[in-house]
N, CA, C and O atoms as a Tripos MOL2 file, in Angstrom:
@<TRIPOS>MOLECULE
protein
  312   311    78     0     0
PROTEIN
NO_CHARGES

@<TRIPOS>ATOM
      1 N           7.3880   -7.6490    4.2330 N.3       1 UNK1
      2 CA          7.3210   -6.2980    4.7190 C.3       1 UNK1
      3 C           5.9290   -6.0470    5.2590 C.2       1 UNK1
      4 O           4.9530   -6.6370    4.7960 O.2       1 UNK1
      5 N           5.8480   -5.1660    6.2430 N.am      2 UNK2
      6 CA          4.5710   -4.8170    6.8350 C.3       2 UNK2
      7 C           3.9190   -3.7300    5.9800 C.2       2 UNK2
      8 O           4.5520   -2.7380    5.6180 O.2       2 UNK2
      9 N           2.6320   -3.9430    5.6660 N.am      3 UNK3
     10 CA          1.8650   -2.9730    4.8950 C.3       3 UNK3
     11 C           0.6250   -2.6290    5.7060 C.2       3 UNK3
     12 O          -0.1330   -3.5130    6.1050 O.2       3 UNK3
     13 N           0.4260   -1.3430    5.9450 N.am      4 UNK4
     14 CA         -0.7070   -0.8560    6.7370 C.3       4 UNK4
     15 C          -1.7160   -0.1540    5.8420 C.2       4 UNK4
     16 O          -1.3570    0.4820    4.8500 O.2       4 UNK4
     17 N          -2.9860   -0.2810    6.2140 N.am      5 UNK5
     18 CA         -4.0760    0.3290    5.4570 C.3       5 UNK5
     19 C          -4.9640    1.1260    6.3930 C.2       5 UNK5
     20 O          -5.0740    0.8220    7.5810 O.2       5 UNK5
     21 N          -5.6000    2.1570    5.8350 N.am      6 UNK6
     22 CA         -6.4800    3.0270    6.6110 C.3       6 UNK6
     23 C          -7.8080    3.1830    5.8820 C.2       6 UNK6
     24 O          -7.9100    2.9110    4.6850 O.2       6 UNK6
     25 N          -8.8150    3.6210    6.6160 N.am      7 UNK7
     26 CA        -10.1160    3.9310    6.0280 C.3       7 UNK7
     27 C         -10.7330    2.7610    5.2960 C.2       7 UNK7
     28 O         -10.7470    1.6350    5.7920 O.2       7 UNK7
     29 N         -11.2460    3.0420    4.1050 N.am      8 UNK8
     30 CA        -11.9270    2.0130    3.3060 C.3       8 UNK8
     31 C         -11.0090    0.8680    2.9330 C.2       8 UNK8
     32 O         -11.4600   -0.2680    2.7870 O.2       8 UNK8
     33 N          -9.7140    1.1560    2.7750 N.am      9 UNK9
     34 CA         -8.7750    0.0760    2.4730 C.3       9 UNK9
     35 C          -8.6590   -0.8870    3.6560 C.2       9 UNK9
     36 O          -8.6160   -2.1020    3.4610 O.2       9 UNK9
     37 N          -8.6090   -0.3610    4.8600 N.am     10 UNK10
     38 CA         -8.5560   -1.2240    6.0480 C.3      10 UNK10
     39 C          -9.8270   -2.0490    6.1620 C.2      10 UNK10
     40 O          -9.7760   -3.2100    6.5660 O.2      10 UNK10
     41 N         -10.9680   -1.4630    5.8110 N.am     11 UNK11
     42 CA        -12.2300   -2.2050    5.8460 C.3      11 UNK11
     43 C         -12.2180   -3.3590    4.8480 C.2      11 UNK11
     44 O         -12.7280   -4.4400    5.1430 O.2      11 UNK11
     45 N         -11.6440   -3.1370    3.6800 N.am     12 UNK12
     46 CA        -11.6490   -4.1540    2.6130 C.3      12 UNK12
     47 C         -10.5410   -5.1880    2.7550 C.2      12 UNK12
     48 O         -10.7420   -6.3570    2.4250 O.2      12 UNK12
     49 N          -9.3700   -4.7710    3.2430 N.am     13 UNK13
     50 CA         -8.1990   -5.6580    3.2570 C.3      13 UNK13
     51 C          -7.8450   -6.1070    4.6700 C.2      13 UNK13
     52 O          -7.4160   -7.2410    4.8830 O.2      13 UNK13
     53 N          -8.0260   -5.2170    5.6190 N.am     14 UNK14
     54 CA         -7.5640   -5.4340    6.9850 C.3      14 UNK14
     55 C          -6.6010   -4.3220    7.3330 C.2      14 UNK14
     56 O          -6.0910   -3.6320    6.4500 O.2      14 UNK14
     57 N          -6.3550   -4.1500    8.5950 N.am     15 UNK15
     58 CA         -5.5040   -3.0480    9.0570 C.3      15 UNK15
     59 C          -4.0460   -3.2320    8.6760 C.2      15 UNK15
     60 O          -3.3410   -2.2580    8.4090 O.2      15 UNK15
     61 N          -3.5900   -4.4850    8.6490 N.am     16 UNK16
     62 CA         -2.1700   -4.7660    8.4200 C.3      16 UNK16
     63 C          -2.0020   -6.1420    7.7900 C.2      16 UNK16
     64 O          -2.6640   -7.1020    8.1840 O.2      16 UNK16
     65 N          -1.1030   -6.2300    6.7980 N.am     17 UNK17
     66 CA         -0.7480   -7.5180    6.2130 C.3      17 UNK17
     67 C           0.7630   -7.5630    6.0020 C.2      17 UNK17
     68 O           1.4360   -6.5330    6.0440 O.2      17 UNK17
     69 N           1.2760   -8.7390    5.7790 N.am     18 UNK18
     70 CA          2.6790   -8.9270    5.4110 C.3      18 UNK18
     71 C           2.7240   -9.2360    3.9140 C.2      18 UNK18
     72 O           1.9280  -10.0340    3.4180 O.2      18 UNK18
     73 N           3.6410   -8.6120    3.2060 N.am     19 UNK19
     74 CA          3.8050   -8.8190    1.7680 C.3      19 UNK19
     75 C           5.2660   -9.1280    1.4960 C.2      19 UNK19
     76 O           6.1520   -8.4220    1.9790 O.2      19 UNK19
     77 N           5.5260  -10.1860    0.7190 N.am     20 UNK20
     78 CA          6.9030  -10.5040    0.3270 C.3      20 UNK20
     79 C           7.3690   -9.4500   -0.6690 C.2      20 UNK20
     80 O           6.7000   -9.1890   -1.6690 O.2      20 UNK20
     81 N           8.5060   -8.8550   -0.3910 N.am     21 UNK21
     82 CA          9.0550   -7.8110   -1.2560 C.3      21 UNK21
     83 C          10.5150   -8.1340   -1.5390 C.2      21 UNK21
     84 O          11.3930   -7.7710   -0.7580 O.2      21 UNK21
     85 N          10.7810   -8.8140   -2.6510 N.am     22 UNK22
     86 CA         12.1690   -9.1580   -2.9660 C.3      22 UNK22
     87 C          13.0110   -7.9150   -3.2310 C.2      22 UNK22
     88 O          12.4740   -6.8500   -3.5370 O.2      22 UNK22
     89 N          14.3210   -8.0520   -3.1130 N.am     23 UNK23
     90 CA         15.2340   -6.9430   -3.3600 C.3      23 UNK23
     91 C          14.9610   -6.2760   -4.6880 C.2      23 UNK23
     92 O          14.7130   -6.9460   -5.6900 O.2      23 UNK23
     93 N          15.0070   -4.9580   -4.6950 N.am     24 UNK24
     94 CA         14.7690   -4.2070   -5.9190 C.3      24 UNK24
     95 C          13.3050   -3.9660   -6.2260 C.2      24 UNK24
     96 O          12.9830   -3.3780   -7.2580 O.2      24 UNK24
     97 N          12.4190   -4.4030   -5.3580 N.am     25 UNK25
     98 CA         10.9820   -4.2270   -5.5270 C.3      25 UNK25
     99 C          10.6390   -2.7490   -5.3300 C.2      25 UNK25
    100 O          11.3040   -2.0530   -4.5630 O.2      25 UNK25
    101 N           9.6090   -2.2760   -6.0180 N.am     26 UNK26
    102 CA          9.1760   -0.8840   -5.8850 C.3      26 UNK26
    103 C           7.8220   -0.8140   -5.1810 C.2      26 UNK26
    104 O           7.1430   -1.8270   -5.0150 O.2      26 UNK26
    105 N           7.4460    0.3820   -4.7770 N.am     27 UNK27
    106 CA          6.1330    0.6020   -4.1830 C.3      27 UNK27
    107 C           5.0500    0.1390   -5.1490 C.2      27 UNK27
    108 O           4.0790   -0.4950   -4.7360 O.2      27 UNK27
    109 N           5.2090    0.4500   -6.4230 N.am     28 UNK28
    110 CA          4.2220    0.0430   -7.4200 C.3      28 UNK28
    111 C           4.0610   -1.4720   -7.4970 C.2      28 UNK28
    112 O           2.9480   -1.9710   -7.6650 O.2      28 UNK28
    113 N           5.1590   -2.1980   -7.3740 N.am     29 UNK29
    114 CA          5.0800   -3.6570   -7.3840 C.3      29 UNK29
    115 C           4.3430   -4.1760   -6.1580 C.2      29 UNK29
    116 O           3.5470   -5.1090   -6.2610 O.2      29 UNK29
    117 N           4.5980   -3.5850   -5.0120 N.am     30 UNK30
    118 CA          3.8720   -3.9800   -3.7940 C.3      30 UNK30
    119 C           2.3900   -3.6780   -3.9810 C.2      30 UNK30
    120 O           1.5450   -4.5050   -3.6390 O.2      30 UNK30
    121 N           2.0630   -2.5070   -4.5180 N.am     31 UNK31
    122 CA          0.6710   -2.1300   -4.7740 C.3      31 UNK31
    123 C          -0.0040   -3.1660   -5.6770 C.2      31 UNK31
    124 O          -1.1330   -3.5770   -5.4100 O.2      31 UNK31
    125 N           0.6880   -3.5900   -6.7510 N.am     32 UNK32
    126 CA          0.1180   -4.5750   -7.6740 C.3      32 UNK32
    127 C          -0.0720   -5.9330   -7.0040 C.2      32 UNK32
    128 O          -1.0690   -6.6100   -7.2570 O.2      32 UNK32
    129 N           0.8590   -6.3340   -6.1630 N.am     33 UNK33
    130 CA          0.7380   -7.6090   -5.4420 C.3      33 UNK33
    131 C          -0.4800   -7.6020   -4.5220 C.2      33 UNK33
    132 O          -1.2410   -8.5680   -4.4730 O.2      33 UNK33
    133 N          -0.6510   -6.5050   -3.7980 N.am     34 UNK34
    134 CA         -1.7970   -6.4050   -2.8920 C.3      34 UNK34
    135 C          -3.0980   -6.3900   -3.6940 C.2      34 UNK34
    136 O          -4.0570   -7.0680   -3.3270 O.2      34 UNK34
    137 N          -3.1380   -5.6280   -4.7800 N.am     35 UNK35
    138 CA         -4.3410   -5.5540   -5.6150 C.3      35 UNK35
    139 C          -4.6840   -6.9170   -6.2110 C.2      35 UNK35
    140 O          -5.8590   -7.2680   -6.3180 O.2      35 UNK35
    141 N          -3.6780   -7.6760   -6.5960 N.am     36 UNK36
    142 CA         -3.9240   -8.9970   -7.1790 C.3      36 UNK36
    143 C          -4.5380   -9.9540   -6.1660 C.2      36 UNK36
    144 O          -5.3540  -10.8010   -6.5290 O.2      36 UNK36
    145 N          -4.1580   -9.8270   -4.9120 N.am     37 UNK37
    146 CA         -4.6960  -10.7390   -3.9050 C.3      37 UNK37
    147 C          -5.9370  -10.1850   -3.1930 C.2      37 UNK37
    148 O          -6.5780  -10.9060   -2.4280 O.2      37 UNK37
    149 N          -6.2760   -8.9360   -3.4310 N.am     38 UNK38
    150 CA         -7.4550   -8.3010   -2.8210 C.3      38 UNK38
    151 C          -8.1880   -7.5050   -3.8980 C.2      38 UNK38
    152 O          -8.2870   -6.2810   -3.8190 O.2      38 UNK38
    153 N          -8.6920   -8.2050   -4.8890 N.am     39 UNK39
    154 CA         -9.2940   -7.5860   -6.0700 C.3      39 UNK39
    155 C         -10.3930   -6.5830   -5.7760 C.2      39 UNK39
    156 O         -10.5320   -5.5910   -6.4920 O.2      39 UNK39
    157 N         -11.1790   -6.8260   -4.7320 N.am     40 UNK40
    158 CA        -12.2840   -5.9200   -4.4140 C.3      40 UNK40
    159 C         -11.7800   -4.5300   -4.0250 C.2      40 UNK40
    160 O         -12.5190   -3.5520   -4.1320 O.2      40 UNK40
    161 N         -10.5390   -4.4380   -3.5770 N.am     41 UNK41
    162 CA         -9.9780   -3.1520   -3.1530 C.3      41 UNK41
    163 C          -9.0440   -2.5540   -4.2010 C.2      41 UNK41
    164 O          -8.4450   -1.5060   -3.9560 O.2      41 UNK41
    165 N          -8.9080   -3.1900   -5.3560 N.am     42 UNK42
    166 CA         -7.9210   -2.7670   -6.3540 C.3      42 UNK42
    167 C          -8.1190   -1.3260   -6.8130 C.2      42 UNK42
    168 O          -7.1470   -0.5760   -6.9050 O.2      42 UNK42
    169 N          -9.3480   -0.9270   -7.1020 N.am     43 UNK43
    170 CA         -9.5910    0.4400   -7.5960 C.3      43 UNK43
    171 C          -9.2480    1.4680   -6.5230 C.2      43 UNK43
    172 O          -8.6340    2.4940   -6.8160 O.2      43 UNK43
    173 N          -9.6400    1.1960   -5.2900 N.am     44 UNK44
    174 CA         -9.3400    2.1060   -4.1770 C.3      44 UNK44
    175 C          -7.8350    2.1690   -3.9310 C.2      44 UNK44
    176 O          -7.2800    3.2350   -3.6660 O.2      44 UNK44
    177 N          -7.1940    1.0260   -4.0200 N.am     45 UNK45
    178 CA         -5.7440    0.9590   -3.8130 C.3      45 UNK45
    179 C          -5.0120    1.7510   -4.8910 C.2      45 UNK45
    180 O          -4.0050    2.4040   -4.6130 O.2      45 UNK45
    181 N          -5.5130    1.6940   -6.1040 N.am     46 UNK46
    182 CA         -4.8950    2.4040   -7.2220 C.3      46 UNK46
    183 C          -4.9180    3.9210   -7.0220 C.2      46 UNK46
    184 O          -4.0290    4.6240   -7.5020 O.2      46 UNK46
    185 N          -5.9280    4.4210   -6.3170 N.am     47 UNK47
    186 CA         -6.0620    5.8780   -6.0880 C.3      47 UNK47
    187 C          -5.4210    6.3300   -4.7790 C.2      47 UNK47
    188 O          -5.4540    7.5180   -4.4580 O.2      47 UNK47
    189 N          -4.8480    5.4160   -4.0290 N.am     48 UNK48
    190 CA         -4.3110    5.7620   -2.7090 C.3      48 UNK48
    191 C          -2.9110    6.3510   -2.7880 C.2      48 UNK48
    192 O          -2.1960    6.1620   -3.7720 O.2      48 UNK48
    193 N          -2.5340    7.0640   -1.7430 N.am     49 UNK49
    194 CA         -1.1800    7.6010   -1.5880 C.3      49 UNK49
    195 C          -0.3910    6.6230   -0.7370 C.2      49 UNK49
    196 O          -0.9710    5.8420    0.0160 O.2      49 UNK49
    197 N           0.9300    6.6620   -0.8540 N.am     50 UNK50
    198 CA          1.7770    5.7310   -0.1180 C.3      50 UNK50
    199 C           2.8060    6.4930    0.7000 C.2      50 UNK50
    200 O           3.3920    7.4710    0.2350 O.2      50 UNK50
    201 N           3.0150    6.0310    1.9170 N.am     51 UNK51
    202 CA          4.0260    6.6030    2.8070 C.3      51 UNK51
    203 C           5.0210    5.5240    3.2150 C.2      51 UNK51
    204 O           4.6590    4.3670    3.4270 O.2      51 UNK51
    205 N           6.2690    5.9260    3.3170 N.am     52 UNK52
    206 CA          7.3160    5.1210    3.9510 C.3      52 UNK52
    207 C           7.9810    6.0580    4.9480 C.2      52 UNK52
    208 O           8.4360    7.1430    4.5840 O.2      52 UNK52
    209 N           8.0360    5.6390    6.1990 N.am     53 UNK53
    210 CA          8.6430    6.4560    7.2600 C.3      53 UNK53
    211 C           8.0290    7.8600    7.3000 C.2      53 UNK53
    212 O           8.7450    8.8570    7.3960 O.2      53 UNK53
    213 N           6.7000    7.9240    7.2250 N.am     54 UNK54
    214 CA          5.9570    9.1930    7.2910 C.3      54 UNK54
    215 C           6.2840   10.1530    6.1580 C.2      54 UNK54
    216 O           6.1090   11.3630    6.3030 O.2      54 UNK54
    217 N           6.7540    9.6320    5.0360 N.am     55 UNK55
    218 CA          7.1000   10.4630    3.8770 C.3      55 UNK55
    219 C           6.3500    9.9400    2.6580 C.2      55 UNK55
    220 O           6.4130    8.7490    2.3530 O.2      55 UNK55
    221 N           5.6390   10.8280    1.9580 N.am     56 UNK56
    222 CA          4.9420   10.4320    0.7350 C.3      56 UNK56
    223 C           5.9500    9.9900   -0.3110 C.2      56 UNK56
    224 O           6.9590   10.6580   -0.5360 O.2      56 UNK56
    225 N           5.6710    8.8610   -0.9480 N.am     57 UNK57
    226 CA          6.5560    8.3340   -1.9790 C.3      57 UNK57
    227 C           5.7360    7.9270   -3.1970 C.2      57 UNK57
    228 O           4.5370    7.6650   -3.0940 O.2      57 UNK57
    229 N           6.3920    7.8790   -4.3440 N.am     58 UNK58
    230 CA          5.7490    7.4650   -5.5810 C.3      58 UNK58
    231 C           5.9180    5.9790   -5.8190 C.2      58 UNK58
    232 O           6.6410    5.2960   -5.0930 O.2      58 UNK58
    233 N           5.2420    5.4880   -6.8460 N.am     59 UNK59
    234 CA          5.2870    4.0630   -7.1710 C.3      59 UNK59
    235 C           6.6670    3.5860   -7.6110 C.2      59 UNK59
    236 O           6.9490    2.3890   -7.5550 O.2      59 UNK59
    237 N           7.5270    4.4970   -8.0450 N.am     60 UNK60
    238 CA          8.8640    4.0960   -8.4870 C.3      60 UNK60
    239 C           9.8650    3.9960   -7.3270 C.2      60 UNK60
    240 O          11.0130    3.6020   -7.5330 O.2      60 UNK60
    241 N           9.4360    4.3490   -6.1170 N.am     61 UNK61
    242 CA         10.3130    4.2990   -4.9400 C.3      61 UNK61
    243 C          10.6970    2.8470   -4.6240 C.2      61 UNK61
    244 O           9.8180    2.0080   -4.4290 O.2      61 UNK61
    245 N          11.9960    2.5430   -4.5720 N.am     62 UNK62
    246 CA         12.4120    1.1930   -4.1640 C.3      62 UNK62
    247 C          12.0770    0.9580   -2.6930 C.2      62 UNK62
    248 O          12.1090    1.8810   -1.8790 O.2      62 UNK62
    249 N          11.7600   -0.2830   -2.3720 N.am     63 UNK63
    250 CA         11.4580   -0.6270   -0.9820 C.3      63 UNK63
    251 C          12.4040   -1.7130   -0.5090 C.2      63 UNK63
    252 O          13.0020   -2.4470   -1.2960 O.2      63 UNK63
    253 N          12.5130   -1.7840    0.7920 N.am     64 UNK64
    254 CA         13.3460   -2.7770    1.4500 C.3      64 UNK64
    255 C          12.4300   -3.6250    2.3260 C.2      64 UNK64
    256 O          11.4050   -3.1420    2.8050 O.2      64 UNK64
    257 N          12.7910   -4.8630    2.5310 N.am     65 UNK65
    258 CA         11.9770   -5.7680    3.3540 C.3      65 UNK65
    259 C          11.7210   -5.1810    4.7410 C.2      65 UNK65
    260 O          10.7030   -5.4970    5.3570 O.2      65 UNK65
    261 N          12.6160   -4.3390    5.2440 N.am     66 UNK66
    262 CA         12.4640   -3.7480    6.5740 C.3      66 UNK66
    263 C          11.5390   -2.5280    6.5840 C.2      66 UNK66
    264 O          11.1550   -2.0590    7.6550 O.2      66 UNK66
    265 N          11.1750   -2.0060    5.3970 N.am     67 UNK67
    266 CA         10.2970   -0.8400    5.3320 C.3      67 UNK67
    267 C           8.8890   -1.1930    5.7890 C.2      67 UNK67
    268 O           8.4720   -2.3500    5.7520 O.2      67 UNK67
    269 N           8.1730   -0.1670    6.2200 N.am     68 UNK68
    270 CA          6.7570   -0.2970    6.5520 C.3      68 UNK68
    271 C           6.0070    0.6530    5.6310 C.2      68 UNK68
    272 O           6.1760    1.8690    5.7200 O.2      68 UNK68
    273 N           5.1850    0.1090    4.7540 N.am     69 UNK69
    274 CA          4.4060    0.9170    3.8190 C.3      69 UNK69
    275 C           3.0460    1.2040    4.4150 C.2      69 UNK69
    276 O           2.4670    0.3650    5.1060 O.2      69 UNK69
    277 N           2.5360    2.4030    4.1410 N.am     70 UNK70
    278 CA          1.1980    2.7760    4.5610 C.3      70 UNK70
    279 C           0.4430    3.2840    3.3300 C.2      70 UNK70
    280 O           0.9180    4.1760    2.6270 O.2      70 UNK70
    281 N          -0.7210    2.7140    3.0810 N.am     71 UNK71
    282 CA         -1.5580    3.1460    1.9690 C.3      71 UNK71
    283 C          -2.7360    3.9460    2.5240 C.2      71 UNK71
    284 O          -3.5050    3.4590    3.3520 O.2      71 UNK71
    285 N          -2.8560    5.1860    2.0490 N.am     72 UNK72
    286 CA         -3.9070    6.1010    2.4960 C.3      72 UNK72
    287 C          -4.9110    6.2980    1.3680 C.2      72 UNK72
    288 O          -4.5440    6.8210    0.3160 O.2      72 UNK72
    289 N          -6.1520    5.8990    1.5510 N.am     73 UNK73
    290 CA         -7.1410    6.0900    0.4930 C.3      73 UNK73
    291 C          -7.5050    7.5650    0.3710 C.2      73 UNK73
    292 O          -7.2960    8.3360    1.3080 O.2      73 UNK73
    293 N          -8.0490    7.9600   -0.7810 N.am     74 UNK74
    294 CA         -8.4930    9.3410   -0.9240 C.3      74 UNK74
    295 C          -9.6310    9.6120    0.0810 C.2      74 UNK74
    296 O         -10.4170    8.7220    0.4040 O.2      74 UNK74
    297 N          -9.6930   10.8270    0.5500 N.am     75 UNK75
    298 CA        -10.7410   11.1980    1.5010 C.3      75 UNK75
    299 C         -11.5390   12.3560    0.9380 C.2      75 UNK75
    300 O         -11.0410   13.1410    0.1320 O.2      75 UNK75
    301 N         -12.7750   12.4490    1.3720 N.am     76 UNK76
    302 CA        -13.6100   13.5790    1.0010 C.3      76 UNK76
    303 C         -14.4840   13.9010    2.1940 C.2      76 UNK76
    304 O         -14.6260   13.0940    3.1130 O.2      76 UNK76
    305 N         -15.0420   15.0370    2.1730 N.am     77 UNK77
    306 CA        -15.9040   15.4130    3.2980 C.3      77 UNK77
    307 C         -16.2480   16.8810    3.2330 C.2      77 UNK77
    308 O         -15.8780   17.5970    2.3030 O.2      77 UNK77
    309 N         -16.9410   17.2890    4.2160 N.am     78 UNK78
    310 CA        -17.3430   18.6800    4.1980 C.3      78 UNK78
    311 C         -17.1940   19.3210    5.5260 C.2      78 UNK78
    312 O         -17.4940   20.5050    5.6780 O.2      78 UNK78
@<TRIPOS>BOND
     1     1     2 1
     2     2     3 1
     3     3     4 2
     4     3     5 am
     5     5     6 1
     6     6     7 1
     7     7     8 2
     8     7     9 am
     9     9    10 1
    10    10    11 1
    11    11    12 2
    12    11    13 am
    13    13    14 1
    14    14    15 1
    15    15    16 2
    16    15    17 am
    17    17    18 1
    18    18    19 1
    19    19    20 2
    20    19    21 am
    21    21    22 1
    22    22    23 1
    23    23    24 2
    24    23    25 am
    25    25    26 1
    26    26    27 1
    27    27    28 2
    28    27    29 am
    29    29    30 1
    30    30    31 1
    31    31    32 2
    32    31    33 am
    33    33    34 1
    34    34    35 1
    35    35    36 2
    36    35    37 am
    37    37    38 1
    38    38    39 1
    39    39    40 2
    40    39    41 am
    41    41    42 1
    42    42    43 1
    43    43    44 2
    44    43    45 am
    45    45    46 1
    46    46    47 1
    47    47    48 2
    48    47    49 am
    49    49    50 1
    50    50    51 1
    51    51    52 2
    52    51    53 am
    53    53    54 1
    54    54    55 1
    55    55    56 2
    56    55    57 am
    57    57    58 1
    58    58    59 1
    59    59    60 2
    60    59    61 am
    61    61    62 1
    62    62    63 1
    63    63    64 2
    64    63    65 am
    65    65    66 1
    66    66    67 1
    67    67    68 2
    68    67    69 am
    69    69    70 1
    70    70    71 1
    71    71    72 2
    72    71    73 am
    73    73    74 1
    74    74    75 1
    75    75    76 2
    76    75    77 am
    77    77    78 1
    78    78    79 1
    79    79    80 2
    80    79    81 am
    81    81    82 1
    82    82    83 1
    83    83    84 2
    84    83    85 am
    85    85    86 1
    86    86    87 1
    87    87    88 2
    88    87    89 am
    89    89    90 1
    90    90    91 1
    91    91    92 2
    92    91    93 am
    93    93    94 1
    94    94    95 1
    95    95    96 2
    96    95    97 am
    97    97    98 1
    98    98    99 1
    99    99   100 2
   100    99   101 am
   101   101   102 1
   102   102   103 1
   103   103   104 2
   104   103   105 am
   105   105   106 1
   106   106   107 1
   107   107   108 2
   108   107   109 am
   109   109   110 1
   110   110   111 1
   111   111   112 2
   112   111   113 am
   113   113   114 1
   114   114   115 1
   115   115   116 2
   116   115   117 am
   117   117   118 1
   118   118   119 1
   119   119   120 2
   120   119   121 am
   121   121   122 1
   122   122   123 1
   123   123   124 2
   124   123   125 am
   125   125   126 1
   126   126   127 1
   127   127   128 2
   128   127   129 am
   129   129   130 1
   130   130   131 1
   131   131   132 2
   132   131   133 am
   133   133   134 1
   134   134   135 1
   135   135   136 2
   136   135   137 am
   137   137   138 1
   138   138   139 1
   139   139   140 2
   140   139   141 am
   141   141   142 1
   142   142   143 1
   143   143   144 2
   144   143   145 am
   145   145   146 1
   146   146   147 1
   147   147   148 2
   148   147   149 am
   149   149   150 1
   150   150   151 1
   151   151   152 2
   152   151   153 am
   153   153   154 1
   154   154   155 1
   155   155   156 2
   156   155   157 am
   157   157   158 1
   158   158   159 1
   159   159   160 2
   160   159   161 am
   161   161   162 1
   162   162   163 1
   163   163   164 2
   164   163   165 am
   165   165   166 1
   166   166   167 1
   167   167   168 2
   168   167   169 am
   169   169   170 1
   170   170   171 1
   171   171   172 2
   172   171   173 am
   173   173   174 1
   174   174   175 1
   175   175   176 2
   176   175   177 am
   177   177   178 1
   178   178   179 1
   179   179   180 2
   180   179   181 am
   181   181   182 1
   182   182   183 1
   183   183   184 2
   184   183   185 am
   185   185   186 1
   186   186   187 1
   187   187   188 2
   188   187   189 am
   189   189   190 1
   190   190   191 1
   191   191   192 2
   192   191   193 am
   193   193   194 1
   194   194   195 1
   195   195   196 2
   196   195   197 am
   197   197   198 1
   198   198   199 1
   199   199   200 2
   200   199   201 am
   201   201   202 1
   202   202   203 1
   203   203   204 2
   204   203   205 am
   205   205   206 1
   206   206   207 1
   207   207   208 2
   208   207   209 am
   209   209   210 1
   210   210   211 1
   211   211   212 2
   212   211   213 am
   213   213   214 1
   214   214   215 1
   215   215   216 2
   216   215   217 am
   217   217   218 1
   218   218   219 1
   219   219   220 2
   220   219   221 am
   221   221   222 1
   222   222   223 1
   223   223   224 2
   224   223   225 am
   225   225   226 1
   226   226   227 1
   227   227   228 2
   228   227   229 am
   229   229   230 1
   230   230   231 1
   231   231   232 2
   232   231   233 am
   233   233   234 1
   234   234   235 1
   235   235   236 2
   236   235   237 am
   237   237   238 1
   238   238   239 1
   239   239   240 2
   240   239   241 am
   241   241   242 1
   242   242   243 1
   243   243   244 2
   244   243   245 am
   245   245   246 1
   246   246   247 1
   247   247   248 2
   248   247   249 am
   249   249   250 1
   250   250   251 1
   251   251   252 2
   252   251   253 am
   253   253   254 1
   254   254   255 1
   255   255   256 2
   256   255   257 am
   257   257   258 1
   258   258   259 1
   259   259   260 2
   260   259   261 am
   261   261   262 1
   262   262   263 1
   263   263   264 2
   264   263   265 am
   265   265   266 1
   266   266   267 1
   267   267   268 2
   268   267   269 am
   269   269   270 1
   270   270   271 1
   271   271   272 2
   272   271   273 am
   273   273   274 1
   274   274   275 1
   275   275   276 2
   276   275   277 am
   277   277   278 1
   278   278   279 1
   279   279   280 2
   280   279   281 am
   281   281   282 1
   282   282   283 1
   283   283   284 2
   284   283   285 am
   285   285   286 1
   286   286   287 1
   287   287   288 2
   288   287   289 am
   289   289   290 1
   290   290   291 1
   291   291   292 2
   292   291   293 am
   293   293   294 1
   294   294   295 1
   295   295   296 2
   296   295   297 am
   297   297   298 1
   298   298   299 1
   299   299   300 2
   300   299   301 am
   301   301   302 1
   302   302   303 1
   303   303   304 2
   304   303   305 am
   305   305   306 1
   306   306   307 1
   307   307   308 2
   308   307   309 am
   309   309   310 1
   310   310   311 1
   311   311   312 2
@<TRIPOS>SUBSTRUCTURE
     1 UNK1         2 RESIDUE 1 A UNK
     2 UNK2         6 RESIDUE 1 A UNK
     3 UNK3        10 RESIDUE 1 A UNK
     4 UNK4        14 RESIDUE 1 A UNK
     5 UNK5        18 RESIDUE 1 A UNK
     6 UNK6        22 RESIDUE 1 A UNK
     7 UNK7        26 RESIDUE 1 A UNK
     8 UNK8        30 RESIDUE 1 A UNK
     9 UNK9        34 RESIDUE 1 A UNK
    10 UNK10       38 RESIDUE 1 A UNK
    11 UNK11       42 RESIDUE 1 A UNK
    12 UNK12       46 RESIDUE 1 A UNK
    13 UNK13       50 RESIDUE 1 A UNK
    14 UNK14       54 RESIDUE 1 A UNK
    15 UNK15       58 RESIDUE 1 A UNK
    16 UNK16       62 RESIDUE 1 A UNK
    17 UNK17       66 RESIDUE 1 A UNK
    18 UNK18       70 RESIDUE 1 A UNK
    19 UNK19       74 RESIDUE 1 A UNK
    20 UNK20       78 RESIDUE 1 A UNK
    21 UNK21       82 RESIDUE 1 A UNK
    22 UNK22       86 RESIDUE 1 A UNK
    23 UNK23       90 RESIDUE 1 A UNK
    24 UNK24       94 RESIDUE 1 A UNK
    25 UNK25       98 RESIDUE 1 A UNK
    26 UNK26      102 RESIDUE 1 A UNK
    27 UNK27      106 RESIDUE 1 A UNK
    28 UNK28      110 RESIDUE 1 A UNK
    29 UNK29      114 RESIDUE 1 A UNK
    30 UNK30      118 RESIDUE 1 A UNK
    31 UNK31      122 RESIDUE 1 A UNK
    32 UNK32      126 RESIDUE 1 A UNK
    33 UNK33      130 RESIDUE 1 A UNK
    34 UNK34      134 RESIDUE 1 A UNK
    35 UNK35      138 RESIDUE 1 A UNK
    36 UNK36      142 RESIDUE 1 A UNK
    37 UNK37      146 RESIDUE 1 A UNK
    38 UNK38      150 RESIDUE 1 A UNK
    39 UNK39      154 RESIDUE 1 A UNK
    40 UNK40      158 RESIDUE 1 A UNK
    41 UNK41      162 RESIDUE 1 A UNK
    42 UNK42      166 RESIDUE 1 A UNK
    43 UNK43      170 RESIDUE 1 A UNK
    44 UNK44      174 RESIDUE 1 A UNK
    45 UNK45      178 RESIDUE 1 A UNK
    46 UNK46      182 RESIDUE 1 A UNK
    47 UNK47      186 RESIDUE 1 A UNK
    48 UNK48      190 RESIDUE 1 A UNK
    49 UNK49      194 RESIDUE 1 A UNK
    50 UNK50      198 RESIDUE 1 A UNK
    51 UNK51      202 RESIDUE 1 A UNK
    52 UNK52      206 RESIDUE 1 A UNK
    53 UNK53      210 RESIDUE 1 A UNK
    54 UNK54      214 RESIDUE 1 A UNK
    55 UNK55      218 RESIDUE 1 A UNK
    56 UNK56      222 RESIDUE 1 A UNK
    57 UNK57      226 RESIDUE 1 A UNK
    58 UNK58      230 RESIDUE 1 A UNK
    59 UNK59      234 RESIDUE 1 A UNK
    60 UNK60      238 RESIDUE 1 A UNK
    61 UNK61      242 RESIDUE 1 A UNK
    62 UNK62      246 RESIDUE 1 A UNK
    63 UNK63      250 RESIDUE 1 A UNK
    64 UNK64      254 RESIDUE 1 A UNK
    65 UNK65      258 RESIDUE 1 A UNK
    66 UNK66      262 RESIDUE 1 A UNK
    67 UNK67      266 RESIDUE 1 A UNK
    68 UNK68      270 RESIDUE 1 A UNK
    69 UNK69      274 RESIDUE 1 A UNK
    70 UNK70      278 RESIDUE 1 A UNK
    71 UNK71      282 RESIDUE 1 A UNK
    72 UNK72      286 RESIDUE 1 A UNK
    73 UNK73      290 RESIDUE 1 A UNK
    74 UNK74      294 RESIDUE 1 A UNK
    75 UNK75      298 RESIDUE 1 A UNK
    76 UNK76      302 RESIDUE 1 A UNK
    77 UNK77      306 RESIDUE 1 A UNK
    78 UNK78      310 RESIDUE 1 A UNK
């Protein structure tokens, strides 16, 4: 499945990667797989929000190999 990253996550991991997501896999499992292979970004990834088809989803959301996940890191500013 295609996984997209923005902001600091894109800087640490890259803009886009492919992740194997077997049937019945959840967003949380994809998050853990990415964190395991990109340890330097694990803390940022843990605090990020996830979108599928422009809709915010939780870690318990099932995913399909055809889905495109987007991880949005927390933002701050003034």
